[in-house]
C-alpha positions in Angstrom: 0.1 0.1 -0.1 1.3 3.4 -0.9 1.4 6.3 1.6 -1.1 8.2 -0.5 -3.7 5.3 -0.4 -3.5 5.4 3.6 -4.1 9.2 3.3 -7.2 8.2 1.2 -8.6 5.9 3.6 -8.1 8.2 6.6 -10.6 10.8 5.2 -13.4 8.1 5.8 -12.0 7.0 9.4 -14.1 9.6 11.3 -17.0 9.1 9.3 -17.1 5.5 9.6 -16.1 5.4 13.4 -18.4 3.3 15.6 -21.0 2.9 12.8 -22.5 -0.5 11.8 -22.2 -2.2 8.5 -23.8 -5.2 7.5 -21.8 -7.3 5.5 -23.9 -10.2 3.4 -21.7 -12.9 1.8 -23.2 -15.2 -0.5 -22.3 -19.0 -0.1 -20.4 -19.2 -3.3 -18.1 -16.4 -1.9 -17.5 -18.5 1.4 -16.3 -21.3 -1.0 -14.0 -19.0 -3.0 -10.4 -18.5 -2.4 -10.9 -14.9 -1.9 -12.8 -15.3 1.3 -9.6 -15.4 3.1 -8.9 -12.0 1.7 -12.4 -10.8 2.6 -11.8 -12.0 6.4 -8.7 -9.7 6.3 -10.7 -7.0 5.0 -13.1 -7.4 8.1 -10.3 -7.3 10.2 -9.4 -3.8 8.8 -12.8 -2.4 9.0 -12.9 -3.7 12.8 -9.4 -2.1 13.5 -10.8 1.3 12.3 -13.7 0.9 15.0 -16.3 0.0 12.4 -18.8 -2.4 13.9 -19.5 -5.4 11.7 -22.3 -7.9 11.6 -21.6 -10.9 9.1 -24.6 -12.4 7.5 -23.8 -15.5 5.3 -25.7 -17.5 2.9 -25.5 -21.3 2.3 -27.2 -21.7 -1.2 -24.2 -23.2 -2.7 -23.3 -25.5 0.1 -26.9 -26.8 0.4 -26.7 -27.8 -3.4 -23.2 -29.4 -2.9 -24.5 -31.4 -0.1 -27.5 -32.3 -1.6 -25.7 -33.9 -4.7 -23.4 -35.7 -2.4 -26.2 -37.2 -0.3 -28.4 -37.9 -3.5 -31.2 -35.8 -2.1 -33.8 -33.8 -4.1 -33.9 -30.4 -2.6 -37.2 -28.3 -2.8 -35.4 -24.8 -3.1 -32.1 -23.8 -2.3 -32.5 -19.9 -1.9 -34.7 -19.6 1.2 -37.4 -17.9 -0.9 -39.4 -20.9 -2.2 -40.9 -23.9 -0.3 -38.4 -25.5 2.0 -39.5 -29.2 2.6 -38.3 -31.3 5.5 -35.4 -32.8 3.4 -34.1 -29.5 2.3 -34.5 -27.9 5.8 -32.2 -30.8 7.2 -29.5 -29.8 4.4 -29.7 -26.2 5.2 -29.0 -26.7 8.8 -26.2 -29.3 8.1 -24.7 -26.9 5.6 -25.2 -23.6 7.6 -24.0 -25.2 11.0 -20.6 -26.4 9.2 -20.3 -23.0 7.3 -20.8 -21.0 10.3 -18.2 -23.1 12.1 -15.6 -22.7 9.0 -16.0 -18.8 9.3 -15.8 -18.6 12.9 -12.4 -20.4 12.3 -11.3 -17.9 9.7 -12.2 -15.0 11.8 -10.0 -16.6 14.7 -7.3 -16.7 12.3 -7.2 -13.1 11.7 -7.4 -12.4 15.2 -11.0 -11.4 15.3 -13.4 -12.6 18.0 -16.8 -13.8 16.9 -19.7 -15.5 17.9 -22.8 -17.3 16.1 -26.1 -15.8 17.2 -29.6 -16.9 17.2 -30.6 -13.4 17.1 -33.0 -13.7 14.3 -36.5 -14.6 15.5 -38.7 -16.0 12.6 -42.2 -17.5 11.9 -43.6 -19.5 8.9 -43.9 -17.8 5.7 -47.2 -19.5 5.6 -49.5 -20.0 2.5 -48.7 -18.0 -0.4 -50.7 -18.2 -3.7 -52.3 -21.1 -2.5 -49.1 -23.1 -1.6 -47.7 -23.8 1.9 -44.3 -22.8 2.1 -43.8 -25.3 4.9 -40.3 -24.7 6.8 -39.6 -21.5 4.7 -39.5 -18.5 7.4 -39.8 -15.1 7.6 -38.0 -12.7 9.8 -40.4 -11.5 13.0 -37.9 -9.6 14.8 -34.2 -9.1 15.5 -32.8 -9.3 19.1 -31.0 -6.3 18.9 -30.1 -6.2 22.5 -27.8 -9.4 22.2 -26.1 -8.1 18.9 -25.4 -4.8 20.5 -24.2 -6.6 23.6 -21.7 -8.5 21.4 -20.7 -5.7 19.2 -19.7 -3.3 22.3 -17.6 -6.2 23.6 -15.6 -6.3 20.3 -17.1 -9.4 19.2 -18.5 -9.9 15.7 -21.9 -11.7 15.4 -22.1 -14.3 12.4 -25.6 -14.8 11.4 -26.6 -17.9 9.5 -29.4 -18.2 7.1 -31.8 -19.7 9.7 -34.5 -18.4 11.8 -35.8 -19.6 15.1 -39.1 -19.3 16.7 -40.4 -19.2 20.5 -40.8 -23.0 20.6 -37.6 -24.1 19.4 -38.3 -24.6 15.7 -35.9 -23.8 13.0 -36.9 -22.2 9.5 -34.8 -21.7 6.4 -34.6 -17.8 5.6 -33.1 -16.1 2.8 -29.9 -14.6 3.9 -30.1 -11.2 1.9 -33.7 -10.7 3.5 -32.1 -11.2 6.9 -29.3 -8.7 6.2 -32.1 -5.9 5.4 -34.0 -6.9 8.7 -30.9 -6.8 10.8 -29.6 -3.6 9.2 -32.9 -1.9 10.0 -33.1 -3.2 13.3 -29.6 -2.1 14.1 -29.7 1.0 12.5 -26.8 0.3 10.2 -25.1 2.8 7.8 -24.5 0.2 5.3 -25.4 -3.1 3.8 -22.8 -4.7 1.6 -24.0 -7.5 -0.5 -21.2 -9.5 -1.6 -22.2 -11.7 -4.8 -20.3 -14.2 -7.0 -19.0 -12.6 -10.3 -21.9 -10.4 -11.7 -21.7 -6.6 -11.8 -24.7 -4.3 -12.4 -24.1 -3.0 -16.0 -26.3 -1.2 -18.6 -25.2 -1.7 -22.2 -21.9 -2.7 -21.0 -21.3 0.3 -18.9 -20.9 -0.4 -15.0 -23.6 1.2 -12.9 -22.1 3.0 -9.9 -24.7 4.9 -8.2 -28.5 4.4 -8.1 -31.1 6.4 -6.2 -34.2 4.4 -5.2 -36.3 5.5 -8.3 -33.5 4.9 -10.6 -33.0 1.5 -9.1 -36.8 0.8 -9.3 -36.7 1.7 -13.0 -34.1 -0.8 -13.6 -36.1 -3.7 -11.9 -38.9 -2.8 -14.3 -36.4 -3.7 -17.1 -35.2 -6.9 -15.2 -35.0 -8.8 -18.3 -32.5 -6.6 -19.6 -28.8 -7.9 -20.2 -26.8 -7.3 -17.3 -29.7 -6.7 -14.6 -31.4 -10.1 -14.2 -28.5 -11.7 -12.3 -28.6 -9.0 -9.6 -32.4 -8.4 -9.6 -32.9 -10.1 -6.4 -30.0 -8.3 -4.6 -31.3 -4.9 -6.3 -34.8 -5.5 -4.8 -33.4 -6.0 -1.2 -31.2 -3.1 -2.0 -34.4 -0.8 -2.6 -36.2 -2.4 0.3 -33.4 -1.7 2.8 -33.2 2.0 1.6 -37.0 2.3 1.7 -36.8 1.2 5.4 -34.2 3.6 6.6 -30.7 2.2 5.5 -28.7 5.0 3.9 -26.5 3.0 1.6 -26.7 -0.4 0.1 -23.6 -1.8 -1.9 -23.8 -4.5 -4.6 -20.2 -6.0 -4.9 -18.5 -8.5 -6.6 -16.8 -10.4 -3.8 -14.6 -12.6 -6.0 -12.5 -9.4 -6.5 -9.5 -9.0 -4.2 -9.8 -5.9 -2.0 -13.1 -5.1 -3.6 -14.6 -4.3 0.1 -12.2 -1.9 1.1 -12.1 -0.3 -2.5 -15.7 0.2 -2.5 -15.7 1.8 1.2 -12.5 3.9 0.9 -12.5 5.5 -2.5 -14.5 8.1 -4.2 -15.3 5.9 -7.2 -15.6 2.6 -5.5 -16.0 -0.8 -7.6 -19.4 -1.7 -7.1 -22.8 -0.1 -7.4 -24.3 2.0 -4.5 -27.9 2.4 -4.2 -28.6 5.3 -2.0 -31.9 6.6 0.0 -30.8 10.1 -0.1 -27.9 12.0 -1.4 -25.8 14.7 0.6 -24.6 17.3 -1.5 -23.0 20.8 -0.6 -21.0 23.3 -2.5 -18.5 24.9 -0.1 -15.0 26.8 -0.1 -11.9 25.0 -0.8 -9.9 24.2 2.5 -6.2 23.4 2.7 -6.8 20.0 3.5 -8.8 19.5 0.3 -6.2 20.7 -2.1 -4.4 17.2 -2.6 -8.0 15.9 -3.5 -8.7 18.3 -6.0 -5.2 18.1 -7.6 -6.1 14.4 -8.0 -9.5 15.1 -9.3 -8.3 17.5 -12.1 -5.1 15.6 -12.9 -6.2 13.7 -15.9 -8.1 16.8 -17.5 -4.7 18.6 -16.9 -2.9 15.7 -18.9 -5.4 16.1 -21.5 -4.8 19.7 -21.8 -8.5 20.4 -21.0 -7.6 22.3 -17.9 -4.6 24.6 -17.3 -1.8 23.2 -15.2 -2.0 24.4 -11.5 0.5 23.7 -8.9 -0.3 23.2 -5.5 1.4 26.4 -4.5 -0.7 28.2 -7.1 -3.8 27.0 -5.7 -3.0 27.7 -2.0 -1.9 31.3 -3.2 -5.6 31.9 -4.4 -7.4 29.2 -2.2 -10.3 31.8 -1.6 -11.1 31.8 -5.5 -11.9 28.1 -5.4 -15.0 26.0 -4.5 -15.7 22.3 -4.3 -18.8 20.0 -4.8 -19.3 17.4 -2.4 -21.7 14.3 -2.6 -21.7 12.0 0.5 -18.7 14.1 1.6 -16.7 13.1 -1.3 -15.3 15.9 -3.5 -16.6 15.1 -7.1 -16.2 18.7 -8.7 -14.7 21.9 -8.4 -14.8 25.7 -9.9 -12.8 28.8 -9.5 -13.8 32.5 -9.8 -10.7 34.7 -10.4 -11.3 38.4 -10.2 -9.6 41.8 -9.5 -10.8 44.2 -6.7 -13.0 46.9 -7.9 -13.3 45.4 -11.2 -16.7 44.3 -12.6 -15.0 41.5 -14.7 -14.3 38.1 -13.3 -13.2 34.6 -14.9 -14.7 31.2 -14.3 -11.8 28.7 -14.3 -11.1 25.2 -13.2 -14.7 24.0 -13.9 -14.4 20.1 -13.4 -16.7 17.3 -12.7 -15.6 13.8 -11.9 -16.1 11.4 -14.8 -18.1 9.2 -12.9 -20.4 12.0 -12.0 -20.8 13.4 -15.4 -24.3 14.0 -16.8 -25.9 14.4 -13.8 -26.2 18.4 -13.8 -23.2 19.1 -11.4 -21.4 21.3 -13.9 -24.4 23.5 -14.1 -24.7 23.7 -10.2 -21.0 24.8 -10.1 -21.7 27.4 -12.8 -24.9 28.8 -11.2 -23.1 29.1 -7.9 -20.2 31.1 -9.4 -22.5 33.3 -11.1 -24.4 34.2 -7.6 -21.0 34.9 -6.1 -19.7 37.0 -9.0 -23.2 39.0 -8.8 -22.8 39.3 -5.1 -19.2 40.9 -5.9 -20.5 43.4 -8.4 -19.2 41.4 -11.5 -21.2 42.2 -14.6 -19.4 40.3 -17.0 -18.1 36.7 -16.6 -15.2 35.5 -18.7 -14.3 31.9 -19.5 -11.2 30.5 -21.6 -11.4 26.9 -22.8 -9.8 24.4 -25.4 -12.2 21.5 -25.2 -15.3 22.5 -23.0 -16.4 25.7 -25.0 -19.4 24.0 -26.6 -20.6 23.0 -23.1 -20.0 26.4 -21.6 -22.0 28.0 -24.7 -24.9 25.4 -24.4 -25.3 24.9 -20.9 -23.7 28.1 -19.5 -25.1 30.8 -21.9 -21.6 32.1 -22.9 -20.8 33.3 -26.4 -17.6 33.8 -28.2 -15.6 36.9 -28.1 -12.2 38.2 -29.3 -8.9 38.7 -27.1 -9.6 42.5 -26.8 -12.3 41.8 -24.4 -9.6 40.3 -21.8 -7.9 42.5 -19.0 -4.6 43.7 -19.9 -2.8 41.1 -17.5 -5.2 38.2 -18.6 -4.8 39.1 -22.3 -0.8 38.8 -21.7 -1.0 35.2 -20.1 -3.6 34.3 -23.0 -0.9 35.4 -25.7 2.2 33.7 -23.8 0.1 30.4 -23.1 0.2 28.9 -26.5 -3.0 27.2 -25.8 -5.1 28.9 -28.2 -8.3 28.8 -26.1 -11.6 29.9 -27.1 -12.5 33.3 -25.3 -16.1 33.1 -24.0 -18.1 35.8 -22.3 -21.4 36.2 -20.4 -22.9 39.3 -19.3 -24.6 38.9 -15.9 -27.8 40.8 -15.3 -27.7 42.5 -11.8 -29.6 40.9 -8.8 -33.3 41.8 -8.7 -34.2 43.5 -5.7 -37.5 43.2 -3.8 -39.9 46.1 -4.5 
């Protein structure tokens, strides 16, 4: 790990400290070689004082056990009818799997315990069919789970539920994760599935609001959606029930969990119930993030190269746009005291957040600031984004003569041959 990677992680630590994350792992992931790496990632989370609840599936193991014993199973996911033979297999597979997980957690120096905190009742008769031993979560024993977490013990929750009379039910692990997260007021659920990534027309989907996720589910037969439709449904349900963030993640990728949680772009798909946004001044501690944000555009000659020293010298000219406390955009307004002309500069939005209206928000913000400062003419110089500034920002092309003398000198010596754009700002209306 590079020192810069560690610095990137540290910005999240205060936000995640003492928060509760529910990590739901499919049975196929548990059987993969990468599960040992996931255990190490869980150890990292615990070292950062993040409270983790581990919910595991067992569908893959149930199918394997059924094949070895020559037993026909009625359902392996915990969403269909569970007959007696299938319940026996589910109990055997889940018990062995939980024991293996506890062994693995012990090997990475984590204290853990299996729990019976999921109280269930029969799913009952649905559409005329008795679902027999399939269960539905009735409630979660939050008191026992909080006790374990407060003692530094990681609870391991199998895909089983129990009623007050000692009966055991097969319960879908994703459904358990949703109910546990809601009851425990978890900050996140991380669904770790095997292999599939959510894509539309071959493009990975990184973020979805609840309405966007529901719209995708209406197109669930489209390529790239169906394999994760069930997870997406549970993600929407969790967000509707108050869980702020749900992540769909390929658990076969090494370091996927840490990359998803501790980077701006992530590596999976995040479904969110609300989006925290703000535009604020640039602080000294943000300069490194902004330099990283604009690095590729500077390399592509879309933006002028700026040194950290130059940015710090004019830090009062810069603003950043945050989404979920991650800097995804920036803009600057360079002016001269006493002048009615200022320059919009360094307008940039992360590639992963393009086409979401953030560029226009930043332009509108700068315009308001400019008006408050008595600016009547806004300039912009651009080599590649001039069409965007014309179409979305209301700018028009102009000649070099419109530039203030010092800016014109820089323009002529830069060799960038930028388009010169101008927008006349109407004064703010005052109340009658």
